[in-house]
SERO-4910 file (N, C-alpha, C, O; in steps of 0.05 Angstrom, whole numbers):
BEGIN
 pado doro    nc1    nc2    nc3   cac1   cac2   cac3    cc1    cc2    cc3    oc1    oc2    oc3
  Met    A   2341   1975   1561   2323   1958   1545   2336   1953   1517   2351   1970   1508
  Phe    A   2329   1932   1505   2337   1924   1479   2312   1921   1462   2294   1906   1469
  Cys    A   2311   1935   1439   2288   1935   1422   2294   1919   1396   2316   1921   1385
  Phe    A   2275   1903   1388   2278   1888   1362   2251   1881   1351   2231   1884   1365
  Gly    A   2250   1873   1327   2225   1866   1314   2227   1841   1298   2248   1831   1291
  Thr    A   2203   1830   1293   2200   1806   1277   2172   1805   1266   2155   1821   1274
  Asp    A   2166   1786   1250   2138   1782   1241   2124   1765   1262   2135   1745   1271
  Ala    A   2100   1774   1270   2086   1759   1291   2080   1730   1283   2078   1713   1300
  Gly    A   2078   1725   1257   2073   1697   1248   2098   1681   1243   2096   1657   1236
  Ser    A   2121   1692   1247   2147   1677   1243   2151   1658   1266   2138   1661   1287
  Arg    A   2169   1639   1263   2175   1620   1284   2184   1636   1309   2176   1630   1331
  Lys    A   2202   1656   1305   2211   1672   1328   2188   1686   1342   2186   1686   1366
  Gly    A   2171   1698   1326   2148   1712   1337   2129   1694   1352   2120   1701   1374
  Leu    A   2123   1671   1341   2106   1652   1354   2119   1641   1380   2105   1638   1401
  Asn    A   2145   1635   1379   2159   1625   1403   2158   1646   1425   2153   1639   1448
  Leu    A   2164   1671   1418   2164   1692   1439   2136   1698   1450   2134   1706   1473
  Ala    A   2116   1695   1434   2088   1699   1444   2082   1677   1464   2067   1681   1483
  Ala    A   2093   1653   1460   2087   1630   1478   2105   1630   1503   2097   1621   1524
  Asn    A   2130   1640   1499   2149   1641   1522   2167   1665   1518   2183   1666   1499
  Ser    A   2164   1684   1536   2177   1710   1532   2206   1711   1541   2220   1731   1538
  Arg    A   2216   1689   1553   2244   1689   1562   2263   1690   1538   2258   1677   1518
  Leu    A   2284   1706   1541   2301   1712   1518   2330   1717   1527   2335   1728   1549
  Val    A   2349   1710   1510   2377   1717   1514   2387   1729   1488   2382   1718   1466
  Val    A   2401   1752   1489   2414   1763   1466   2443   1768   1473   2450   1772   1496
  His    A   2460   1769   1452   2488   1773   1456   2501   1786   1431   2489   1785   1409
  Leu    A   2524   1798   1435   2539   1809   1413   2550   1786   1396   2553   1764   1405
  Glu    A   2555   1793   1371   2566   1773   1353   2595   1767   1360   2605   1745   1355
  Ser    A   2609   1786   1372   2637   1783   1378   2642   1764   1401   2626   1763   1420
  Gly    A   2663   1748   1399   2672   1731   1422   2695   1744   1437   2704   1734   1457
  Asp    A   2704   1768   1427   2726   1782   1440   2716   1801   1461   2728   1802   1483
  Asp    A   2695   1816   1456   2683   1834   1475   2655   1824   1479   2637   1829   1462
  Val    A   2650   1810   1500   2625   1795   1504   2605   1811   1521   2613   1822   1542
  Val    A   2580   1813   1511   2558   1824   1527   2534   1806   1522   2527   1800   1499
  Ile    A   2523   1796   1544   2500   1778   1542   2478   1790   1560   2482   1796   1583
  Leu    A   2454   1792   1549   2430   1801   1564   2410   1779   1566   2404   1765   1546
  Glu    A   2400   1774   1590   2380   1754   1595   2355   1768   1607   2359   1786   1623
  Gly    A   2332   1760   1599   2308   1773   1610   2283   1764   1596   2281   1742   1585
  Asn    A   2263   1781   1597   2237   1775   1585   2230   1797   1564   2234   1820   1568
  Ala    A   2219   1787   1543   2210   1806   1521   2181   1812   1525   2165   1795   1532
  Glu    A   2174   1837   1519   2146   1844   1519   2141   1863   1496   2158   1878   1487
  Pro    A   2117   1862   1485   2110   1879   1462   2113   1909   1469   2105   1917   1490
  Ala    A   2125   1923   1450   2127   1952   1453   2100   1964   1446   2089   1959   1425
  Arg    A   2088   1980   1464   2062   1991   1459   2061   2021   1457   2042   2033   1447
  Asp    A   2081   2035   1468   2082   2064   1468   2086   2074   1439   2106   2070   1427
  Gln    A   2066   2088   1429   2066   2097   1401   2089   2116   1395   2102   2114   1374
  Ala    A   2095   2134   1413   2117   2153   1409   2144   2138   1407   2160   2144   1390
  Phe    A   2147   2118   1425   2172   2102   1424   2173   2086   1398   2194   2086   1385
  Leu    A   2151   2074   1389   2151   2059   1364   2158   2076   1340   2172   2067   1322
  Glu    A   2149   2101   1340   2156   2119   1318   2185   2127   1318   2198   2128   1297
  Arg    A   2196   2131   1342   2225   2137   1344   2242   2113   1335   2262   2115   1321
  Ala    A   2234   2089   1344   2248   2065   1337   2246   2060   1307   2266   2052   1294
  Asp    A   2223   2065   1295   2220   2062   1266   2238   2081   1250   2250   2073   1231
  Glu    A   2240   2106   1259   2258   2125   1246   2287   2116   1248   2302   2118   1229
  Ala    A   2296   2108   1272   2323   2098   1276   2329   2074   1259   2351   2072   1247
  Tyr    A   2310   2056   1257   2313   2031   1241   2316   2039   1211   2333   2028   1197
  Ala    A   2299   2057   1202   2300   2065   1174   2326   2079   1167   2337   2075   1145
  Ala    A   2336   2095   1186   2362   2109   1181   2385   2089   1179   2403   2092   1163
  Lys    A   2384   2068   1195   2405   2048   1195   2403   2028   1171   2423   2020   1160
  Tyr    A   2379   2021   1164   2374   2000   1144   2363   2011   1118   2345   1999   1106
  Asp    A   2374   2033   1109   2368   2044   1082   2339   2047   1076   2330   2039   1054
  Gly    A   2324   2058   1095   2296   2064   1090   2276   2042   1096   2252   2047   1095
  Val    A   2286   2018   1103   2268   1997   1111   2255   2004   1138   2269   2013   1156
  Arg    A   2230   2000   1140   2215   2008   1164   2211   1984   1183   2207   1961   1174
  Leu    A   2212   1989   1208   2208   1968   1228   2178   1962   1233   2170   1939   1233
  Ile    A   2162   1983   1235   2134   1978   1242   2116   1977   1218   2092   1971   1220
  Thr    A   2127   1983   1194   2110   1981   1170   2122   1962   1150   2115   1962   1126
  Ala    A   2140   1944   1159   2151   1924   1142   2130   1904   1134   2109   1902   1147
  Pro    A   2134   1890   1112   2113   1870   1103   2108   1850   1125   2126   1844   1141
  Gly    A   2085   1839   1127   2078   1820   1147   2065   1834   1171   2057   1857   1169
  Gln    A   2062   1820   1193   2050   1831   1217   2072   1839   1236   2083   1822   1250
  Ala    A   2079   1865   1236   2101   1875   1253   2097   1869   1282   2075   1873   1293
  Tyr    A   2117   1858   1295   2117   1851   1324   2142   1863   1335   2164   1852   1332
  Val    A   2140   1886   1348   2163   1900   1360   2164   1894   1390   2144   1897   1404
  Leu    A   2187   1884   1399   2189   1876   1426   2212   1891   1441   2230   1901   1428
  Leu    A   2209   1892   1467   2230   1903   1484   2240   1881   1503   2224   1868   1516
  Leu    A   2266   1877   1503   2277   1859   1523   2282   1875   1548   2297   1895   1548
  Lys    A   2270   1867   1570   2275   1879   1596   2294   1860   1611   2286   1839   1621
  Pro    A   2320   1868   1612   2340   1850   1623   2336   1845   1653   2329   1863   1669
  Thr    A   2341   1820   1661   2342   1813   1689   2371   1808   1697   2379   1811   1721
  Thr    A   2388   1801   1677   2416   1795   1682   2432   1805   1658   2423   1802   1635
  Ala    A   2456   1815   1663   2475   1822   1642   2502   1811   1650   2510   1812   1673
  Leu    A   2515   1799   1630   2542   1788   1634   2560   1802   1613   2552   1807   1591
  Ala    A   2585   1807   1621   2604   1819   1603   2632   1812   1610   2639   1808   1634
  Trp    A   2650   1810   1590   2678   1806   1595   2693   1811   1569   2681   1812   1547
  Arg    A   2719   1815   1571   2737   1817   1549   2753   1791   1547   2764   1782   1567
  Glu    A   2754   1779   1524   2767   1753   1521   2796   1755   1529   2807   1737   1541
  Arg    A   2810   1777   1521   2839   1779   1525   2847   1779   1555   2869   1772   1561
  Asp    A   2829   1787   1573   2836   1786   1601   2814   1774   1619   2810   1782   1642
  Phe    A   2800   1754   1607   2782   1738   1623   2798   1720   1641   2818   1710   1632
  Pro    A   2792   1715   1666   2768   1722   1680   2769   1749   1696   2750   1755   1710
  Ala    A   2791   1763   1694   2793   1788   1709   2771   1808   1703   2764   1824   1720
  Thr    A   2761   1808   1678   2740   1827   1670   2712   1816   1671   2693   1830   1665
  Ala    A   2709   1791   1678   2682   1778   1679   2665   1792   1700   2672   1794   1723
  Thr    A   2642   1802   1691   2623   1817   1708   2595   1807   1704   2587   1800   1681
  Arg    A   2580   1807   1725   2551   1799   1724   2535   1820   1739   2542   1826   1762
  Trp    A   2514   1830   1726   2496   1848   1739   2469   1835   1740   2460   1822   1721
  Thr    A   2455   1838   1762   2428   1828   1765   2410   1852   1771   2415   1868   1788
  Phe    A   2388   1854   1756   2370   1877   1758   2345   1869   1772   2336   1845   1770
  Gly    A   2333   1887   1786   2308   1881   1801   2286   1872   1783   2283   1881   1760
  Leu    A   2270   1854   1793   2248   1843   1777   2222   1859   1781   2202   1854   1767
  Gly    A   2221   1877   1800   2196   1891   1805   2200   1920   1802   2181   1935   1806
***
């Protein structure tokens, strides 16, 4: 799973509330990883607290679930993953499909 947050009232938050389909990818074009799937709100309190601590450690004390605005923490549940290395594409091109149920 991939965890991320946004303000529920932001354009991203409103769009994801209306349509949960999502694609995320690494910034790099050299080592490519793409995840496709559906986002759903994170509801498990213990998980949210662990995610909040990890976020604060990475982002100099900024909190994920107590940030200004209406925190909306989501989990991407991948249905497909794609990956490859640019230097030896297409030999490394790989696609994984995960069960939907």
